[in-house]
C-alpha positions as semicolon CSV with decimal commas, in nm:
position;residue;x (nm);y (nm);z (nm)
1;M;3,065;0,237;1,408
2;Q;2,757;0,372;1,367
3;T;2,598;0,531;1,052
4;L;2,436;0,832;1,077
5;A;2,144;0,881;0,881
6;P;2,138;1,146;0,579
7;K;1,996;1,503;0,641
8;P;1,674;1,594;0,476
9;T;1,759;1,793;0,162
10;L;1,537;2,108;0,114
11;L;1,520;2,329;-0,186
12;I;1,494;2,692;-0,127
13;V;1,338;2,912;-0,400
14;D;1,298;3,287;-0,397
15;D;1,456;3,539;-0,651
16;E;1,567;3,774;-0,335
17;S;1,945;3,699;-0,239
18;A;1,868;3,833;0,101
19;N;1,564;3,572;0,179
20;L;1,810;3,267;0,044
21;R;2,039;3,382;0,290
22;V;1,759;3,445;0,599
23;L;1,617;3,061;0,553
24;K;2,024;2,947;0,511
25;H;2,085;3,080;0,825
26;I;1,763;2,895;0,988
27;L;1,800;2,595;0,824
28;H;2,166;2,486;0,756
29;D;2,239;2,327;1,067
30;D;1,950;2,013;1,012
31;Y;1,950;2,022;0,662
32;V;2,107;2,000;0,330
33;L;2,008;2,302;0,168
34;A;1,975;2,386;-0,221
35;F;1,886;2,693;-0,404
36;A;1,709;2,833;-0,692
37;K;1,628;3,224;-0,811
38;S;1,360;3,178;-1,040
39;G;1,078;2,947;-1,127
40;P;1,239;2,701;-1,427
41;E;1,544;2,697;-1,261
42;A;1,349;2,586;-0,931
43;L;1,191;2,296;-1,177
44;R;1,569;2,194;-1,302
45;V;1,695;2,153;-0,916
46;A;1,393;1,996;-0,808
47;E;1,359;1,724;-1,108
48;A;1,728;1,670;-1,084
49;Q;1,819;1,657;-0,668
50;L;1,433;1,551;-0,563
51;P;1,472;1,754;-0,254
52;D;1,233;1,601;0,051
53;L;1,109;1,923;0,087
54;I;1,038;2,307;-0,070
55;L;1,027;2,628;0,031
56;L;0,863;2,832;-0,231
57;D;0,831;3,192;-0,320
58;V;0,496;3,313;-0,461
59;M;0,589;3,650;-0,613
60;M;0,876;3,587;-0,842
61;P;0,887;3,721;-1,178
62;G;0,792;3,544;-1,516
63;M;0,686;3,245;-1,340
64;T;0,487;3,288;-1,002
65;G;0,562;3,009;-0,731
66;F;0,182;2,935;-0,793
67;D;0,278;2,835;-1,204
68;V;0,572;2,662;-1,014
69;C;0,380;2,416;-0,802
70;E;0,165;2,357;-1,080
71;K;0,448;2,219;-1,308
72;L;0,582;2,035;-0,992
73;K;0,231;1,839;-0,961
74;A;0,184;1,778;-1,269
75;N;0,523;1,638;-1,308
76;A;0,548;1,236;-1,199
77;I;0,903;1,237;-1,149
78;T;0,836;1,568;-0,860
79;R;0,434;1,545;-0,762
80;A;0,497;1,354;-0,426
81;I;0,743;1,636;-0,289
82;P;0,555;1,866;-0,077
83;V;0,583;2,276;-0,106
84;I;0,525;2,520;0,190
85;F;0,480;2,863;0,030
86;V;0,703;3,144;0,188
87;T;0,540;3,473;0,084
88;A;0,394;3,802;0,205
89;L;0,034;3,752;0,067
90;S;-0,173;3,723;0,334
91;E;-0,574;3,747;0,185
92;D;-0,759;3,416;0,215
93;N;-0,803;3,386;-0,175
94;D;-0,398;3,368;-0,176
95;E;-0,375;3,075;0,075
96;A;-0,686;2,937;-0,112
97;Q;-0,498;2,961;-0,441
98;G;-0,188;2,796;-0,295
99;F;-0,356;2,499;-0,151
100;A;-0,567;2,451;-0,488
101;V;-0,216;2,415;-0,678
102;G;-0,068;2,134;-0,424
103;A;0,101;2,301;-0,173
104;V;0,069;2,160;0,211
105;D;0,123;2,459;0,402
106;Y;0,227;2,851;0,416
107;I;0,489;3,044;0,595
108;A;0,422;3,415;0,623
109;K;0,702;3,680;0,564
110;P;0,832;3,828;0,781
111;I;0,938;3,463;0,869
112;S;0,997;3,412;1,213
113;P;1,270;3,122;1,249
114;A;1,087;2,914;1,557
115;V;0,766;2,889;1,255
116;V;0,999;2,840;1,004
117;R;1,165;2,530;1,178
118;A;0,840;2,383;1,358
119;R;0,664;2,393;0,993
120;V;0,963;2,222;0,808
121;N;1,036;1,952;1,087
122;T;0,639;1,887;1,131
123;H;0,619;1,811;0,712
124;I;0,998;1,611;0,697
125;S;0,836;1,385;0,986
126;L;0,517;1,366;0,753
127;V;0,755;1,264;0,433
128;R;0,946;0,987;0,681
129;A;0,642;0,836;0,802
130;D;0,479;0,774;0,432
131;E;0,833;0,633;0,325
132;L;0,827;0,428;0,643
133;K;0,493;0,285;0,481
134;R;0,598;0,237;0,130
135;T;0,879;0,031;0,272
136;R;0,655;-0,176;0,507
137;L;0,454;-0,240;0,184
138;Q;0,726;-0,310;-0,008
139;V;0,860;-0,573;0,213
140;V;0,523;-0,742;0,245
141;Q;0,482;-0,750;-0,113
142;R;0,859;-0,905;-0,183
143;L;0,720;-1,177;0,059
144;G;0,445;-1,271;-0,122
145;R;0,633;-1,302;-0,444
146;A;0,846;-1,524;-0,229
147;A;0,583;-1,765;-0,140
148;E;0,479;-1,801;-0,494
149;Y;0,842;-2,000;-0,588
150;K;0,697;-2,282;-0,356
151;D;0,387;-2,300;-0,508
152;N;0,150;-2,341;-0,852
153;E;-0,002;-2,054;-0,789
154;T;0,132;-1,757;-1,021
155;G;0,186;-1,397;-0,954
156;M;-0,138;-1,356;-1,135
157;H;-0,357;-1,522;-0,905
158;V;-0,199;-1,356;-0,579
159;L;-0,246;-0,993;-0,767
160;R;-0,637;-1,120;-0,892
161;M;-0,725;-1,249;-0,545
162;S;-0,621;-0,942;-0,347
163;H;-0,833;-0,739;-0,566
164;F;-1,113;-0,969;-0,549
165;S;-1,054;-0,931;-0,158
166;K;-1,094;-0,545;-0,176
167;V;-1,391;-0,530;-0,401
168;L;-1,567;-0,761;-0,131
169;A;-1,390;-0,582;0,157
170;L;-1,576;-0,256;0,054
171;A;-1,938;-0,382;-0,014
172;Y;-1,894;-0,562;0,328
173;G;-1,869;-0,220;0,512
174;F;-1,502;-0,184;0,508
175;N;-1,407;0,211;0,470
176;E;-1,144;0,265;0,193
177;E;-0,841;0,266;0,371
178;Q;-0,914;-0,064;0,582
179;A;-0,980;-0,231;0,221
180;E;-0,672;-0,115;0,100
181;T;-0,520;-0,256;0,385
182;L;-0,649;-0,583;0,307
183;L;-0,529;-0,513;-0,047
184;H;-0,190;-0,504;0,069
185;A;-0,203;-0,789;0,330
186;A;-0,411;-1,063;0,100
187;P;-0,056;-1,153;-0,057
188;M;0,070;-1,282;0,248
189;H;-0,230;-1,568;0,264
190;D;0,040;-1,841;0,173
191;I;0,362;-1,735;0,297
192;G;0,384;-2,041;0,537
193;K;0,403;-2,248;0,224
194;I;0,805;-2,120;0,240
195;G;0,804;-2,393;0,567
196;I;0,671;-2,668;0,362
197;P;0,912;-2,937;0,213
198;D;0,945;-2,921;-0,142
199;H;0,874;-3,297;-0,188
200;I;0,519;-3,200;-0,048
201;M;0,485;-2,913;-0,200
202;L;0,575;-2,984;-0,552
203;K;0,455;-3,323;-0,553
204;P;0,242;-3,352;-0,896
205;G;-0,025;-3,632;-0,710
206;K;-0,287;-3,624;-0,478
207;L;-0,090;-3,596;-0,110
208;T;-0,124;-3,864;0,149
209;T;-0,279;-3,811;0,463
210;E;0,047;-3,789;0,648
211;E;0,168;-3,511;0,362
212;F;-0,177;-3,332;0,384
213;D;-0,125;-3,275;0,760
214;V;0,203;-3,120;0,694
215;M;0,042;-2,869;0,432
216;K;-0,205;-2,763;0,706
217;T;0,053;-2,658;0,893
218;H;0,147;-2,326;0,681
219;P;-0,121;-2,119;0,837
220;L;0,123;-2,173;1,133
221;I;0,448;-2,104;0,983
222;G;0,313;-1,798;0,817
223;A;0,167;-1,632;1,143
224;E;0,549;-1,668;1,280
225;I;0,699;-1,530;0,963
226;L;0,496;-1,275;1,002
227;G;0,550;-1,255;1,390
228;E;0,408;-0,946;1,576
229;A;0,439;-0,640;1,460
230;D;0,293;-0,286;1,526
231;S;0,231;-0,283;1,189
232;E;-0,160;-0,249;1,100
233;L;-0,013;-0,417;0,757
234;L;0,154;-0,666;0,908
235;R;-0,109;-0,726;1,156
236;I;-0,356;-0,772;0,919
237;A;-0,134;-0,997;0,700
238;K;-0,053;-1,238;1,025
239;S;-0,440;-1,279;1,044
240;V;-0,509;-1,360;0,678
241;A;-0,196;-1,605;0,654
242;L;-0,326;-1,787;0,982
243;T;-0,693;-1,755;0,918
244;H;-0,738;-1,796;0,563
245;H;-0,847;-2,173;0,565
246;E;-1,053;-2,200;0,880
247;K;-1,413;-2,261;0,752
248;W;-1,781;-2,093;0,848
249;D;-1,890;-2,468;1,029
250;G;-1,586;-2,526;1,207
251;S;-1,405;-2,740;1,003
252;G;-1,124;-2,549;0,845
253;Y;-0,773;-2,542;1,006
254;P;-0,538;-2,470;1,168
255;K;-0,762;-2,435;1,475
256;G;-1,111;-2,496;1,374
257;L;-1,251;-2,174;1,449
258;S;-1,610;-2,108;1,353
259;G;-1,875;-1,841;1,264
260;T;-1,722;-1,470;1,359
261;D;-1,485;-1,628;1,560
262;I;-1,277;-1,637;1,225
263;P;-1,171;-1,291;1,158
264;V;-1,344;-1,133;0,878
265;E;-1,026;-1,054;0,698
266;G;-0,984;-1,417;0,734
267;R;-1,338;-1,475;0,570
268;I;-1,289;-1,231;0,305
269;V;-0,964;-1,397;0,133
270;A;-1,115;-1,758;0,170
271;V;-1,367;-1,644;-0,067
272;A;-1,135;-1,459;-0,298
273;D;-0,885;-1,693;-0,292
274;V;-1,140;-2,001;-0,352
275;F;-1,276;-1,834;-0,633
276;D;-0,986;-1,726;-0,846
277;A;-0,847;-2,117;-0,771
278;L;-1,136;-2,238;-0,929
279;T;-1,197;-2,036;-1,225
280;S;-0,798;-2,077;-1,315
281;K;-0,629;-2,331;-1,496
282;R;-0,359;-2,509;-1,316
283;P;-0,144;-2,776;-1,413
284;Y;-0,331;-3,030;-1,248
285;K;-0,688;-2,876;-1,368
286;E;-0,875;-2,684;-1,608
287;A;-1,048;-2,351;-1,485
288;W;-1,402;-2,428;-1,413
289;T;-1,656;-2,195;-1,554
290;V;-1,762;-1,932;-1,329
291;E;-2,168;-2,078;-1,316
292;K;-1,986;-2,422;-1,202
293;T;-1,779;-2,226;-0,957
294;L;-2,046;-2,021;-0,798
295;A;-2,280;-2,311;-0,762
296;L;-2,046;-2,506;-0,602
297;M;-1,972;-2,180;-0,335
298;K;-2,298;-2,125;-0,309
299;S;-2,357;-2,486;-0,190
300;E;-2,063;-2,416;0,070
301;S;-2,258;-2,096;0,171
302;G;-2,271;-2,170;0,582
303;K;-2,048;-2,460;0,541
304;H;-1,698;-2,329;0,394
305;F;-1,779;-1,970;0,363
306;E;-2,009;-1,684;0,514
307;P;-2,325;-1,642;0,366
308;R;-2,323;-1,257;0,373
309;L;-1,984;-1,323;0,184
310;I;-2,131;-1,524;-0,091
311;E;-2,392;-1,311;-0,124
312;L;-2,156;-1,023;-0,188
313;L;-1,955;-1,219;-0,438
314;E;-2,261;-1,247;-0,683
315;E;-2,362;-0,895;-0,619
316;N;-2,025;-0,776;-0,704
317;L;-1,968;-1,024;-0,990
318;P;-1,937;-0,794;-1,308
319;Q;-1,651;-0,602;-1,099
320;I;-1,501;-0,935;-0,999
321;L;-1,491;-1,055;-1,376
322;D;-1,348;-0,690;-1,484
323;I;-1,055;-0,764;-1,267
324;K;-1,041;-1,117;-1,344
325;E;-0,992;-0,984;-1,700
326;R;-0,747;-0,718;-1,651
327;W;-0,513;-0,950;-1,478
328;K;-0,534;-1,278;-1,675
329;E;-0,278;-1,519;-1,744
330;D;-0,046;-1,448;-2,029
């Protein structure tokens, strides 16, 4: 038996019972409705029920809708709930005040049923889109944590190198949204290690040539795990997983790509990953100094790494080291 998705919940706030009845008549078929007749009651119901959307009258005695909206946005529990003002106020400065305190839209009184349905549907659709984005991000983050269980790396390493990647991406010319996507995709870089046998992954000594050949398949396994997706986050995560071991001179793996044939996200994560790995202590090695690490990476500029990214690493080193200190190992 198919399970129907639950109806979204709306909180309708108005001190006039007649207005509540009108909105109930318009919306009750498509939504679960909750009601409040004052500002303090609206705040209590919002925190208790966490509705998907609030329709809020402005002119109420005691606490106005503007006051209610300000308090909703100041509360970490309720600040993400979108608020639409339903009001007879029509001056530009009234609308400006409403948007200033955090409302997402206005519906003018006397209300039109078609306008109410359209505005509510639009903002509920945006809520669902945001929820889908958050869910995708949570899935990616949990996959990244799964990979950590197969590796000598730590959760702090994954966190640090992801933030390093964002710093380098912004310096390289990414916009904020692109850099944020890379921040969340970077933890997927070693997801393919899930598919590497434990006797190789957990071997304390040096790998044999045959064992290393198996290890080098983890980018392909990672790309296969992430698969084809219409999500930009998963698309970038797949690219990172597949290409972060490619080298600028073409001597990397799994495909021997070189130069700008390597996707830029893979080139950035390669620098971030190696810098943190070298400067961090592991069961099999002591941490290198920043100076020794930079010297090696500069010597690999044009061979392992894109030269421009090594320059950006050095230019943004204070920010990189701040991140390293913020998320240092316990």
